[in-house]
Backbone atoms as SQL, in Angstrom:
CREATE TABLE atoms (id INTEGER PRIMARY KEY, chain TEXT, resi INTEGER, resn TEXT, atom TEXT, x REAL, y REAL, z REAL);
INSERT INTO atoms VALUES
  (1, 'A', 1, 'UNK', 'N', -31.895, -46.514, 0.659),
  (2, 'A', 1, 'UNK', 'CA', -30.985, -45.025, 0.223),
  (3, 'A', 1, 'UNK', 'C', -30.664, -44.731, -0.776),
  (4, 'A', 2, 'UNK', 'N', -31.248, -44.025, -1.040),
  (5, 'A', 2, 'UNK', 'CA', -30.714, -43.407, -3.082),
  (6, 'A', 2, 'UNK', 'C', -29.177, -43.413, -3.326),
  (7, 'A', 3, 'UNK', 'N', -28.745, -43.614, -4.579),
  (8, 'A', 3, 'UNK', 'CA', -27.559, -43.700, -4.965),
  (9, 'A', 3, 'UNK', 'C', -26.898, -42.233, -4.767),
  (10, 'A', 4, 'UNK', 'N', -27.618, -41.365, -5.083),
  (11, 'A', 4, 'UNK', 'CA', -27.064, -39.953, -4.911),
  (12, 'A', 4, 'UNK', 'C', -26.670, -39.963, -3.193),
  (13, 'A', 5, 'UNK', 'N', -27.546, -40.306, -2.673),
  (14, 'A', 5, 'UNK', 'CA', -27.075, -40.170, -1.050),
  (15, 'A', 5, 'UNK', 'C', -25.866, -40.943, -0.620),
  (16, 'A', 6, 'UNK', 'N', -25.794, -42.057, -1.400),
  (17, 'A', 6, 'UNK', 'CA', -24.869, -42.791, -0.927),
  (18, 'A', 6, 'UNK', 'C', -23.149, -42.532, -1.422),
  (19, 'A', 7, 'UNK', 'N', -23.474, -41.427, -2.621),
  (20, 'A', 7, 'UNK', 'CA', -22.119, -40.657, -2.931),
  (21, 'A', 7, 'UNK', 'C', -21.749, -39.570, -2.242),
  (22, 'A', 8, 'UNK', 'N', -22.998, -39.180, -1.914),
  (23, 'A', 8, 'UNK', 'CA', -22.834, -37.552, -1.186),
  (24, 'A', 8, 'UNK', 'C', -21.594, -37.181, -0.364),
  (25, 'A', 9, 'UNK', 'N', -21.378, -38.251, 0.687),
  (26, 'A', 9, 'UNK', 'CA', -20.373, -38.109, 1.390),
  (27, 'A', 9, 'UNK', 'C', -18.859, -38.315, 0.725),
  (28, 'A', 10, 'UNK', 'N', -18.878, -38.886, 0.047),
  (29, 'A', 10, 'UNK', 'CA', -17.187, -38.937, -1.150),
  (30, 'A', 10, 'UNK', 'C', -17.518, -37.448, -1.731),
  (31, 'A', 11, 'UNK', 'N', -18.524, -36.828, -2.185),
  (32, 'A', 11, 'UNK', 'CA', -18.198, -35.602, -2.990),
  (33, 'A', 11, 'UNK', 'C', -18.071, -34.651, -1.763),
  (34, 'A', 12, 'UNK', 'N', -18.531, -34.551, -0.865),
  (35, 'A', 12, 'UNK', 'CA', -18.455, -33.632, 0.278),
  (36, 'A', 12, 'UNK', 'C', -16.969, -33.253, 0.787),
  (37, 'A', 13, 'UNK', 'N', -16.367, -34.858, 0.840),
  (38, 'A', 13, 'UNK', 'CA', -14.773, -34.643, 1.443),
  (39, 'A', 13, 'UNK', 'C', -13.971, -34.171, 0.523),
  (40, 'A', 14, 'UNK', 'N', -14.439, -34.582, -0.927),
  (41, 'A', 14, 'UNK', 'CA', -13.553, -34.001, -1.899),
  (42, 'A', 14, 'UNK', 'C', -13.745, -32.204, -1.986),
  (43, 'A', 15, 'UNK', 'N', -14.886, -31.823, -1.646),
  (44, 'A', 15, 'UNK', 'CA', -15.307, -30.496, -1.836),
  (45, 'A', 15, 'UNK', 'C', -14.270, -29.783, -0.476),
  (46, 'A', 16, 'UNK', 'N', -14.700, -30.411, 0.410),
  (47, 'A', 16, 'UNK', 'CA', -13.991, -30.083, 1.597),
  (48, 'A', 16, 'UNK', 'C', -12.615, -30.022, 1.770),
  (49, 'A', 17, 'UNK', 'N', -11.927, -30.940, 1.354),
  (50, 'A', 17, 'UNK', 'CA', -10.617, -31.176, 1.018),
  (51, 'A', 17, 'UNK', 'C', -9.939, -29.832, 0.246),
  (52, 'A', 18, 'UNK', 'N', -10.716, -29.956, -0.926),
  (53, 'A', 18, 'UNK', 'CA', -10.288, -28.750, -2.003),
  (54, 'A', 18, 'UNK', 'C', -10.202, -27.307, -1.277),
  (55, 'A', 19, 'UNK', 'N', -11.233, -27.152, -0.605),
  (56, 'A', 19, 'UNK', 'CA', -11.531, -25.700, -0.080),
  (57, 'A', 19, 'UNK', 'C', -10.654, -25.369, 1.032),
  (58, 'A', 20, 'UNK', 'N', -10.254, -26.478, 2.003),
  (59, 'A', 20, 'UNK', 'CA', -9.127, -26.635, 2.670),
  (60, 'A', 20, 'UNK', 'C', -7.914, -26.289, 2.339),
  (61, 'A', 21, 'UNK', 'N', -7.710, -26.998, 1.397),
  (62, 'A', 21, 'UNK', 'CA', -6.161, -26.925, 0.624),
  (63, 'A', 21, 'UNK', 'C', -6.077, -25.689, 0.008),
  (64, 'A', 22, 'UNK', 'N', -7.054, -24.818, -0.463),
  (65, 'A', 22, 'UNK', 'CA', -7.160, -23.666, -1.367),
  (66, 'A', 22, 'UNK', 'C', -6.687, -22.644, -0.258),
  (67, 'A', 23, 'UNK', 'N', -7.890, -22.724, 0.769),
  (68, 'A', 23, 'UNK', 'CA', -7.434, -21.952, 1.722),
  (69, 'A', 23, 'UNK', 'C', -6.712, -22.151, 2.615),
  (70, 'A', 24, 'UNK', 'N', -5.822, -22.965, 2.919),
  (71, 'A', 24, 'UNK', 'CA', -4.309, -23.054, 3.787),
  (72, 'A', 24, 'UNK', 'C', -3.547, -23.575, 2.647),
  (73, 'A', 25, 'UNK', 'N', -3.581, -22.959, 1.628),
  (74, 'A', 25, 'UNK', 'CA', -2.211, -23.550, 0.707),
  (75, 'A', 25, 'UNK', 'C', -0.965, -22.626, 0.883),
  (76, 'A', 26, 'UNK', 'N', -0.593, -21.651, 1.796),
  (77, 'A', 26, 'UNK', 'CA', 0.626, -21.150, 1.864),
  (78, 'A', 26, 'UNK', 'C', 0.850, -21.664, 3.050),
  (79, 'A', 27, 'UNK', 'N', 0.061, -22.368, 4.182),
  (80, 'A', 27, 'UNK', 'CA', 0.082, -23.308, 5.433),
  (81, 'A', 27, 'UNK', 'C', 0.767, -24.492, 5.216),
  (82, 'A', 28, 'UNK', 'N', 0.115, -25.125, 4.309),
  (83, 'A', 28, 'UNK', 'CA', 0.528, -26.149, 3.719),
  (84, 'A', 28, 'UNK', 'C', 2.066, -26.455, 3.677),
  (85, 'A', 29, 'UNK', 'N', 2.419, -25.569, 2.711),
  (86, 'A', 29, 'UNK', 'CA', 4.038, -25.345, 2.379),
  (87, 'A', 29, 'UNK', 'C', 4.978, -24.967, 3.481),
  (88, 'A', 30, 'UNK', 'N', 4.343, -24.409, 4.302),
  (89, 'A', 30, 'UNK', 'CA', 5.226, -24.016, 5.740),
  (90, 'A', 30, 'UNK', 'C', 5.065, -25.353, 6.677),
  (91, 'A', 31, 'UNK', 'N', 4.365, -26.327, 6.541),
  (92, 'A', 31, 'UNK', 'CA', 4.297, -27.406, 7.332),
  (93, 'A', 31, 'UNK', 'C', 5.183, -28.716, 6.591),
  (94, 'A', 32, 'UNK', 'N', 5.559, -28.416, 5.171),
  (95, 'A', 32, 'UNK', 'CA', 6.104, -29.302, 4.256),
  (96, 'A', 32, 'UNK', 'C', 5.592, -30.020, 3.049),
  (97, 'A', 33, 'UNK', 'N', 4.048, -29.650, 3.094),
  (98, 'A', 33, 'UNK', 'CA', 3.205, -30.200, 2.215),
  (99, 'A', 33, 'UNK', 'C', 3.163, -29.514, 0.732),
  (100, 'A', 34, 'UNK', 'N', 3.417, -29.902, 0.076),
  (101, 'A', 34, 'UNK', 'CA', 3.152, -29.391, -1.557),
  (102, 'A', 34, 'UNK', 'C', 1.808, -29.277, -1.839),
  (103, 'A', 35, 'UNK', 'N', 0.976, -28.223, -1.568),
  (104, 'A', 35, 'UNK', 'CA', -0.570, -28.121, -2.055),
  (105, 'A', 35, 'UNK', 'C', -0.830, -28.717, -3.016),
  (106, 'A', 36, 'UNK', 'N', 0.055, -28.041, -4.410),
  (107, 'A', 36, 'UNK', 'CA', -0.245, -28.864, -5.764),
  (108, 'A', 36, 'UNK', 'C', -0.479, -30.177, -5.727),
  (109, 'A', 37, 'UNK', 'N', 0.330, -30.899, -5.408),
  (110, 'A', 37, 'UNK', 'CA', 0.503, -32.768, -5.274),
  (111, 'A', 37, 'UNK', 'C', -0.815, -32.825, -4.208),
  (112, 'A', 38, 'UNK', 'N', -0.756, -32.396, -3.023),
  (113, 'A', 38, 'UNK', 'CA', -1.753, -32.257, -2.516),
  (114, 'A', 38, 'UNK', 'C', -3.349, -32.419, -2.957),
  (115, 'A', 39, 'UNK', 'N', -3.344, -31.442, -3.546),
  (116, 'A', 39, 'UNK', 'CA', -4.901, -31.258, -4.352),
  (117, 'A', 39, 'UNK', 'C', -4.948, -32.340, -5.694),
  (118, 'A', 40, 'UNK', 'N', -3.907, -32.258, -6.053),
  (119, 'A', 40, 'UNK', 'CA', -4.038, -33.490, -7.083),
  (120, 'A', 40, 'UNK', 'C', -4.409, -34.658, -6.905),
  (121, 'A', 41, 'UNK', 'N', -3.547, -34.963, -5.847),
  (122, 'A', 41, 'UNK', 'CA', -3.917, -36.562, -5.294),
  (123, 'A', 41, 'UNK', 'C', -4.975, -36.553, -4.664),
  (124, 'A', 42, 'UNK', 'N', -5.733, -35.514, -4.368),
  (125, 'A', 42, 'UNK', 'CA', -7.009, -35.249, -3.836),
  (126, 'A', 42, 'UNK', 'C', -8.293, -36.033, -4.576),
  (127, 'A', 43, 'UNK', 'N', -7.880, -35.077, -6.184),
  (128, 'A', 43, 'UNK', 'CA', -8.623, -35.286, -7.624),
  (129, 'A', 43, 'UNK', 'C', -8.669, -36.754, -7.806),
  (130, 'A', 44, 'UNK', 'N', -7.198, -36.989, -7.590),
  (131, 'A', 44, 'UNK', 'CA', -6.857, -38.533, -8.153),
  (132, 'A', 44, 'UNK', 'C', -8.005, -39.797, -7.281),
  (133, 'A', 45, 'UNK', 'N', -7.600, -39.255, -6.106),
  (134, 'A', 45, 'UNK', 'CA', -7.930, -40.764, -4.808),
  (135, 'A', 45, 'UNK', 'C', -9.955, -40.555, -5.169),
  (136, 'A', 46, 'UNK', 'N', -10.565, -39.508, -5.299),
  (137, 'A', 46, 'UNK', 'CA', -11.573, -39.298, -5.227),
  (138, 'A', 46, 'UNK', 'C', -12.109, -40.009, -6.859),
  (139, 'A', 47, 'UNK', 'N', -11.652, -39.471, -7.800),
  (140, 'A', 47, 'UNK', 'CA', -12.064, -40.089, -9.102),
  (141, 'A', 47, 'UNK', 'C', -11.785, -41.932, -8.862),
  (142, 'A', 48, 'UNK', 'N', -10.923, -42.091, -8.331),
  (143, 'A', 48, 'UNK', 'CA', -10.606, -43.861, -8.488),
  (144, 'A', 48, 'UNK', 'C', -11.945, -44.459, -7.527),
  (145, 'A', 49, 'UNK', 'N', -11.921, -43.637, -6.299),
  (146, 'A', 49, 'UNK', 'CA', -13.009, -43.963, -5.319),
  (147, 'A', 49, 'UNK', 'C', -14.467, -44.162, -6.136),
  (148, 'A', 50, 'UNK', 'N', -14.811, -43.081, -6.916),
  (149, 'A', 50, 'UNK', 'CA', -16.042, -43.359, -7.485),
  (150, 'A', 50, 'UNK', 'C', -16.056, -44.375, -8.368),
  (151, 'A', 51, 'UNK', 'N', -15.027, -44.445, -9.351),
  (152, 'A', 51, 'UNK', 'CA', -15.115, -45.637, -10.200),
  (153, 'A', 51, 'UNK', 'C', -14.865, -46.940, -9.254),
  (154, 'A', 52, 'UNK', 'N', -13.906, -47.119, -8.560),
  (155, 'A', 52, 'UNK', 'CA', -14.616, -48.664, -7.711),
  (156, 'A', 52, 'UNK', 'C', -15.884, -48.726, -7.030),
  (157, 'A', 53, 'UNK', 'N', -16.575, -47.461, -6.752),
  (158, 'A', 53, 'UNK', 'CA', -17.663, -47.448, -6.053),
  (159, 'A', 53, 'UNK', 'C', -18.790, -47.873, -7.473),
  (160, 'A', 54, 'UNK', 'N', -18.646, -47.529, -8.518),
  (161, 'A', 54, 'UNK', 'CA', -19.407, -48.162, -9.606),
  (162, 'A', 54, 'UNK', 'C', -19.236, -49.417, -9.591),
  (163, 'A', 55, 'UNK', 'N', -17.976, -49.973, -9.880),
  (164, 'A', 55, 'UNK', 'CA', -17.540, -51.072, -10.081),
  (165, 'A', 55, 'UNK', 'C', -18.255, -52.079, -9.073),
  (166, 'A', 56, 'UNK', 'N', -18.127, -51.557, -7.816),
  (167, 'A', 56, 'UNK', 'CA', -18.796, -52.583, -6.495),
  (168, 'A', 56, 'UNK', 'C', -20.425, -52.502, -6.641),
  (169, 'A', 57, 'UNK', 'N', -20.772, -51.419, -6.804),
  (170, 'A', 57, 'UNK', 'CA', -22.287, -51.486, -7.545),
  (171, 'A', 57, 'UNK', 'C', -23.047, -52.271, -8.113),
  (172, 'A', 58, 'UNK', 'N', -22.402, -52.387, -9.203),
  (173, 'A', 58, 'UNK', 'CA', -22.452, -52.989, -10.447),
  (174, 'A', 58, 'UNK', 'C', -22.252, -54.373, -10.030),
  (175, 'A', 59, 'UNK', 'N', -21.480, -55.148, -9.378),
  (176, 'A', 59, 'UNK', 'CA', -21.047, -56.311, -8.866),
  (177, 'A', 59, 'UNK', 'C', -22.105, -56.956, -7.575),
  (178, 'A', 60, 'UNK', 'N', -22.890, -55.851, -7.066),
  (179, 'A', 60, 'UNK', 'CA', -23.681, -55.718, -6.354),
  (180, 'A', 60, 'UNK', 'C', -24.923, -56.279, -6.762),
  (181, 'A', 61, 'UNK', 'N', -24.833, -55.935, -7.893),
  (182, 'A', 61, 'UNK', 'CA', -26.366, -56.777, -8.881),
  (183, 'A', 61, 'UNK', 'C', -25.989, -57.940, -9.748),
  (184, 'A', 62, 'UNK', 'N', -24.747, -58.193, -9.893),
  (185, 'A', 62, 'UNK', 'CA', -24.551, -59.606, -10.496),
  (186, 'A', 62, 'UNK', 'C', -25.467, -60.625, -10.208),
  (187, 'A', 63, 'UNK', 'N', -25.837, -61.074, -11.173),
  (188, 'A', 63, 'UNK', 'CA', -26.791, -62.507, -10.836),
  (189, 'A', 63, 'UNK', 'C', -25.811, -63.807, -9.925),
  (190, 'A', 64, 'UNK', 'N', -24.640, -63.995, -10.232),
  (191, 'A', 64, 'UNK', 'CA', -23.868, -64.932, -9.690),
  (192, 'A', 64, 'UNK', 'C', -22.823, -64.661, -9.058),
  (193, 'A', 65, 'UNK', 'N', -22.012, -65.365, -8.256),
  (194, 'A', 65, 'UNK', 'CA', -21.422, -65.325, -7.171),
  (195, 'A', 65, 'UNK', 'C', -19.847, -64.867, -7.780),
  (196, 'A', 66, 'UNK', 'N', -19.536, -65.520, -8.818),
  (197, 'A', 66, 'UNK', 'CA', -18.250, -65.242, -9.657),
  (198, 'A', 66, 'UNK', 'C', -18.455, -63.480, -10.122),
  (199, 'A', 67, 'UNK', 'N', -19.666, -63.217, -10.832),
  (200, 'A', 67, 'UNK', 'CA', -19.676, -61.961, -11.270),
  (201, 'A', 67, 'UNK', 'C', -19.886, -61.086, -9.938),
  (202, 'A', 68, 'UNK', 'N', -19.997, -61.163, -8.777),
  (203, 'A', 68, 'UNK', 'CA', -19.703, -60.281, -7.713),
  (204, 'A', 68, 'UNK', 'C', -18.139, -60.358, -7.206),
  (205, 'A', 69, 'UNK', 'N', -17.458, -61.575, -7.446),
  (206, 'A', 69, 'UNK', 'CA', -16.487, -61.894, -6.650),
  (207, 'A', 69, 'UNK', 'C', -15.676, -61.203, -7.614),
  (208, 'A', 70, 'UNK', 'N', -16.004, -61.140, -8.992),
  (209, 'A', 70, 'UNK', 'CA', -14.848, -60.375, -10.279),
  (210, 'A', 70, 'UNK', 'C', -14.771, -59.109, -9.952),
  (211, 'A', 71, 'UNK', 'N', -16.181, -58.391, -9.602),
  (212, 'A', 71, 'UNK', 'CA', -16.166, -56.791, -9.734),
  (213, 'A', 71, 'UNK', 'C', -15.296, -56.346, -8.192),
  (214, 'A', 72, 'UNK', 'N', -15.338, -56.944, -7.268),
  (215, 'A', 72, 'UNK', 'CA', -14.578, -56.691, -6.064),
  (216, 'A', 72, 'UNK', 'C', -13.216, -56.985, -6.387),
  (217, 'A', 73, 'UNK', 'N', -12.630, -57.790, -6.927),
  (218, 'A', 73, 'UNK', 'CA', -11.197, -57.814, -7.036),
  (219, 'A', 73, 'UNK', 'C', -11.017, -56.962, -8.003),
  (220, 'A', 74, 'UNK', 'N', -11.709, -56.510, -9.284),
  (221, 'A', 74, 'UNK', 'CA', -11.117, -55.839, -10.198),
  (222, 'A', 74, 'UNK', 'C', -11.071, -54.504, -9.675),
  (223, 'A', 75, 'UNK', 'N', -12.346, -54.156, -8.494),
  (224, 'A', 75, 'UNK', 'CA', -12.037, -52.585, -8.175),
  (225, 'A', 75, 'UNK', 'C', -10.986, -52.548, -7.613),
  (226, 'A', 76, 'UNK', 'N', -10.360, -53.718, -6.179),
  (227, 'A', 76, 'UNK', 'CA', -9.463, -53.326, -5.547),
  (228, 'A', 76, 'UNK', 'C', -8.233, -53.192, -6.283),
  (229, 'A', 77, 'UNK', 'N', -7.870, -54.290, -7.289),
  (230, 'A', 77, 'UNK', 'CA', -6.712, -54.161, -8.034),
  (231, 'A', 77, 'UNK', 'C', -6.709, -52.663, -8.550),
  (232, 'A', 78, 'UNK', 'N', -7.531, -52.202, -9.885),
  (233, 'A', 78, 'UNK', 'CA', -7.777, -51.071, -10.359),
  (234, 'A', 78, 'UNK', 'C', -7.345, -49.915, -9.535),
  (235, 'A', 79, 'UNK', 'N', -7.926, -49.810, -8.027),
  (236, 'A', 79, 'UNK', 'CA', -7.180, -48.713, -7.361),
  (237, 'A', 79, 'UNK', 'C', -5.883, -48.938, -6.484),
  (238, 'A', 80, 'UNK', 'N', -5.655, -50.133, -6.425),
  (239, 'A', 80, 'UNK', 'CA', -3.993, -50.480, -6.145),
  (240, 'A', 80, 'UNK', 'C', -2.893, -49.928, -7.202),
  (241, 'A', 81, 'UNK', 'N', -3.607, -50.625, -8.207),
  (242, 'A', 81, 'UNK', 'CA', -2.467, -50.548, -9.352),
  (243, 'A', 81, 'UNK', 'C', -2.407, -49.034, -9.860),
  (244, 'A', 82, 'UNK', 'N', -3.486, -48.246, -10.043),
  (245, 'A', 82, 'UNK', 'CA', -3.844, -47.207, -10.149),
  (246, 'A', 82, 'UNK', 'C', -2.825, -46.319, -9.116),
  (247, 'A', 83, 'UNK', 'N', -3.129, -46.631, -8.307),
  (248, 'A', 83, 'UNK', 'CA', -2.733, -45.783, -6.948),
  (249, 'A', 83, 'UNK', 'C', -0.911, -45.775, -6.881),
  (250, 'A', 84, 'UNK', 'N', -0.092, -47.094, -7.388),
  (251, 'A', 84, 'UNK', 'CA', 0.776, -47.487, -7.195),
  (252, 'A', 84, 'UNK', 'C', 1.485, -46.821, -8.213),
  (253, 'A', 85, 'UNK', 'N', 0.773, -46.975, -9.783),
  (254, 'A', 85, 'UNK', 'CA', 1.391, -46.254, -10.993),
  (255, 'A', 85, 'UNK', 'C', 1.446, -44.740, -10.493),
  (256, 'A', 86, 'UNK', 'N', 0.228, -44.018, -10.022),
  (257, 'A', 86, 'UNK', 'CA', 0.872, -42.933, -9.917),
  (258, 'A', 86, 'UNK', 'C', 2.196, -41.931, -8.742),
  (259, 'A', 87, 'UNK', 'N', 2.014, -42.981, -7.787),
  (260, 'A', 87, 'UNK', 'CA', 3.080, -42.493, -6.937),
  (261, 'A', 87, 'UNK', 'C', 4.400, -43.033, -7.942),
  (262, 'A', 88, 'UNK', 'N', 4.648, -44.412, -8.007),
  (263, 'A', 88, 'UNK', 'CA', 6.133, -44.688, -8.990),
  (264, 'A', 88, 'UNK', 'C', 6.170, -43.453, -9.854),
  (265, 'A', 89, 'UNK', 'N', 5.152, -42.834, -10.816),
  (266, 'A', 89, 'UNK', 'CA', 5.493, -41.673, -11.886),
  (267, 'A', 89, 'UNK', 'C', 5.674, -40.233, -11.127),
  (268, 'A', 90, 'UNK', 'N', 5.023, -40.089, -9.974),
  (269, 'A', 90, 'UNK', 'CA', 5.474, -38.974, -9.590),
  (270, 'A', 90, 'UNK', 'C', 6.914, -38.873, -9.007),
  (271, 'A', 91, 'UNK', 'N', 7.277, -40.082, -8.322),
  (272, 'A', 91, 'UNK', 'CA', 8.650, -40.354, -7.914),
  (273, 'A', 91, 'UNK', 'C', 9.694, -40.248, -9.107),
  (274, 'A', 92, 'UNK', 'N', 9.472, -40.984, -10.143),
  (275, 'A', 92, 'UNK', 'CA', 10.577, -41.058, -11.499),
  (276, 'A', 92, 'UNK', 'C', 10.195, -39.630, -11.714),
  (277, 'A', 93, 'UNK', 'N', 9.471, -38.853, -11.690),
  (278, 'A', 93, 'UNK', 'CA', 9.577, -37.599, -12.678),
  (279, 'A', 93, 'UNK', 'C', 10.111, -36.529, -11.504),
  (280, 'A', 94, 'UNK', 'N', 9.787, -36.615, -10.388),
  (281, 'A', 94, 'UNK', 'CA', 10.411, -35.398, -9.475),
  (282, 'A', 94, 'UNK', 'C', 11.760, -35.947, -8.893),
  (283, 'A', 95, 'UNK', 'N', 12.046, -37.054, -8.836),
  (284, 'A', 95, 'UNK', 'CA', 13.398, -37.753, -8.187),
  (285, 'A', 95, 'UNK', 'C', 13.330, -37.485, -6.417),
  (286, 'A', 96, 'UNK', 'N', 14.709, -36.998, -6.201),
  (287, 'A', 96, 'UNK', 'CA', 15.055, -36.619, -4.813),
  (288, 'A', 96, 'UNK', 'C', 14.030, -35.487, -4.190),
  (289, 'A', 97, 'UNK', 'N', 13.562, -35.048, -5.361),
  (290, 'A', 97, 'UNK', 'CA', 12.472, -33.741, -4.930),
  (291, 'A', 97, 'UNK', 'C', 11.080, -33.909, -4.579),
  (292, 'A', 98, 'UNK', 'N', 10.980, -35.104, -4.603),
  (293, 'A', 98, 'UNK', 'CA', 9.560, -35.877, -4.315),
  (294, 'A', 98, 'UNK', 'C', 9.199, -35.183, -2.732),
  (295, 'A', 99, 'UNK', 'N', 7.615, -34.857, -2.885),
  (296, 'A', 99, 'UNK', 'CA', 7.372, -34.480, -1.251),
  (297, 'A', 99, 'UNK', 'C', 6.635, -35.757, -0.849),
  (298, 'A', 100, 'UNK', 'N', 7.019, -36.506, -0.007),
  (299, 'A', 100, 'UNK', 'CA', 6.752, -37.356, 1.004),
  (300, 'A', 100, 'UNK', 'C', 5.374, -37.098, 1.719),
  (301, 'A', 101, 'UNK', 'N', 5.565, -36.033, 2.187),
  (302, 'A', 101, 'UNK', 'CA', 4.566, -35.508, 3.195),
  (303, 'A', 101, 'UNK', 'C', 3.271, -35.474, 2.381),
  (304, 'A', 102, 'UNK', 'N', 3.278, -35.042, 1.165),
  (305, 'A', 102, 'UNK', 'CA', 1.555, -34.721, 0.402),
  (306, 'A', 102, 'UNK', 'C', 1.756, -36.378, -0.307),
  (307, 'A', 103, 'UNK', 'N', 2.344, -37.139, -0.289),
  (308, 'A', 103, 'UNK', 'CA', 2.230, -38.470, -0.796),
  (309, 'A', 103, 'UNK', 'C', 1.258, -39.175, 0.437),
  (310, 'A', 104, 'UNK', 'N', 2.132, -39.133, 1.613),
  (311, 'A', 104, 'UNK', 'CA', 1.403, -39.925, 2.637),
  (312, 'A', 104, 'UNK', 'C', -0.227, -39.108, 2.987),
  (313, 'A', 105, 'UNK', 'N', -0.219, -37.626, 2.940),
  (314, 'A', 105, 'UNK', 'CA', -1.614, -37.340, 2.989),
  (315, 'A', 105, 'UNK', 'C', -2.694, -37.529, 2.142),
  (316, 'A', 106, 'UNK', 'N', -2.000, -37.711, 0.905),
  (317, 'A', 106, 'UNK', 'CA', -3.126, -38.215, -0.199),
  (318, 'A', 106, 'UNK', 'C', -3.356, -39.883, 0.078),
  (319, 'A', 107, 'UNK', 'N', -2.292, -40.469, 0.920),
  (320, 'A', 107, 'UNK', 'CA', -2.548, -42.167, 1.336),
  (321, 'A', 107, 'UNK', 'C', -3.790, -42.087, 2.478),
  (322, 'A', 108, 'UNK', 'N', -3.886, -40.767, 3.016),
  (323, 'A', 108, 'UNK', 'CA', -4.405, -40.519, 4.382),
  (324, 'A', 108, 'UNK', 'C', -6.212, -40.687, 3.828),
  (325, 'A', 109, 'UNK', 'N', -5.894, -40.036, 2.646),
  (326, 'A', 109, 'UNK', 'CA', -7.189, -39.453, 2.164),
  (327, 'A', 109, 'UNK', 'C', -7.912, -40.645, 1.444),
  (328, 'A', 110, 'UNK', 'N', -6.952, -41.508, 0.938),
  (329, 'A', 110, 'UNK', 'CA', -7.475, -42.829, 0.252),
  (330, 'A', 110, 'UNK', 'C', -7.983, -43.688, 1.203),
  (331, 'A', 111, 'UNK', 'N', -7.301, -43.759, 2.522),
  (332, 'A', 111, 'UNK', 'CA', -8.610, -44.303, 3.740),
  (333, 'A', 111, 'UNK', 'C', -9.996, -43.408, 3.936),
  (334, 'A', 112, 'UNK', 'N', -9.883, -42.610, 4.422),
  (335, 'A', 112, 'UNK', 'CA', -11.089, -41.643, 4.284),
  (336, 'A', 112, 'UNK', 'C', -11.718, -42.005, 3.119),
  (337, 'A', 113, 'UNK', 'N', -11.304, -41.936, 1.832),
  (338, 'A', 113, 'UNK', 'CA', -12.298, -42.448, 0.646),
  (339, 'A', 113, 'UNK', 'C', -12.685, -43.672, 0.591),
  (340, 'A', 114, 'UNK', 'N', -12.067, -44.374, 0.987),
  (341, 'A', 114, 'UNK', 'CA', -12.381, -46.067, 1.080),
  (342, 'A', 114, 'UNK', 'C', -13.294, -46.385, 2.271),
  (343, 'A', 115, 'UNK', 'N', -13.110, -45.759, 3.564),
  (344, 'A', 115, 'UNK', 'CA', -14.339, -45.594, 4.590),
  (345, 'A', 115, 'UNK', 'C', -15.529, -45.350, 3.846),
  (346, 'A', 116, 'UNK', 'N', -15.910, -44.203, 3.428),
  (347, 'A', 116, 'UNK', 'CA', -16.857, -43.609, 2.574),
  (348, 'A', 116, 'UNK', 'C', -17.644, -44.583, 2.038),
  (349, 'A', 117, 'UNK', 'N', -16.640, -45.146, 0.966),
  (350, 'A', 117, 'UNK', 'CA', -17.409, -45.674, -0.426),
  (351, 'A', 117, 'UNK', 'C', -17.903, -47.065, 0.382),
  (352, 'A', 118, 'UNK', 'N', -16.887, -47.865, 1.260),
  (353, 'A', 118, 'UNK', 'CA', -17.797, -48.884, 1.989),
  (354, 'A', 118, 'UNK', 'C', -18.922, -48.459, 2.798),
  (355, 'A', 119, 'UNK', 'N', -18.943, -47.632, 3.358),
  (356, 'A', 119, 'UNK', 'CA', -20.287, -47.329, 4.004),
  (357, 'A', 119, 'UNK', 'C', -21.583, -46.776, 3.178),
  (358, 'A', 120, 'UNK', 'N', -21.149, -46.286, 2.314),
  (359, 'A', 120, 'UNK', 'CA', -22.276, -46.239, 1.276),
  (360, 'A', 120, 'UNK', 'C', -22.780, -47.138, 0.531),
  (361, 'A', 121, 'UNK', 'N', -21.701, -47.916, 0.295),
  (362, 'A', 121, 'UNK', 'CA', -22.514, -49.421, -0.304),
  (363, 'A', 121, 'UNK', 'C', -23.025, -50.096, 0.669),
  (364, 'A', 122, 'UNK', 'N', -22.646, -49.876, 1.949),
  (365, 'A', 122, 'UNK', 'CA', -23.449, -50.862, 3.053),
  (366, 'A', 122, 'UNK', 'C', -24.953, -50.378, 3.258),
  (367, 'A', 123, 'UNK', 'N', -24.888, -49.225, 3.022),
  (368, 'A', 123, 'UNK', 'CA', -26.095, -48.424, 3.209),
  (369, 'A', 123, 'UNK', 'C', -27.239, -48.439, 2.299),
  (370, 'A', 124, 'UNK', 'N', -26.817, -48.734, 1.067),
  (371, 'A', 124, 'UNK', 'CA', -27.435, -49.024, -0.543),
  (372, 'A', 124, 'UNK', 'C', -27.995, -50.779, -0.003),
  (373, 'A', 125, 'UNK', 'N', -27.345, -51.634, 0.644),
  (374, 'A', 125, 'UNK', 'CA', -27.539, -53.184, 0.840),
  (375, 'A', 125, 'UNK', 'C', -28.522, -52.830, 1.761),
  (376, 'A', 126, 'UNK', 'N', -28.614, -52.337, 2.868),
  (377, 'A', 126, 'UNK', 'CA', -29.522, -52.370, 3.851),
  (378, 'A', 126, 'UNK', 'C', -30.823, -52.059, 3.534),
  (379, 'A', 127, 'UNK', 'N', -30.873, -51.085, 2.635),
  (380, 'A', 127, 'UNK', 'CA', -32.513, -50.773, 2.079),
  (381, 'A', 127, 'UNK', 'C', -33.089, -51.725, 1.487),
  (382, 'A', 128, 'UNK', 'N', -32.289, -52.766, 1.153),
  (383, 'A', 128, 'UNK', 'CA', -33.119, -53.697, 0.577),
  (384, 'A', 128, 'UNK', 'C', -33.859, -54.638, 1.725);
């Protein structure tokens, strides 16, 4: 499998979520989800996933076990720290007006993106 085919599901999910978010913008508000926060969250989660994918792919090509483990741990920590910092910054900025359903929806997207990331990386490994 090529790199572009491995990344394609991640990018398709990004476009699909954005299209659905824009299409159902007013409906999201009626169920309590701030669509702006949700769409920005989708952008950040997709960007972090692509960065993590690149780091893990680089780690898979490492010559040593320590190089591989370093990329895996770095990828995990970067995703965790950036996601946590974004949620904390948003909570500090909005205070009591923070939209929890949008945050939890973004966390669900985080899980979907992580699943697609791991699946794509496993597909790249299985070609060898």
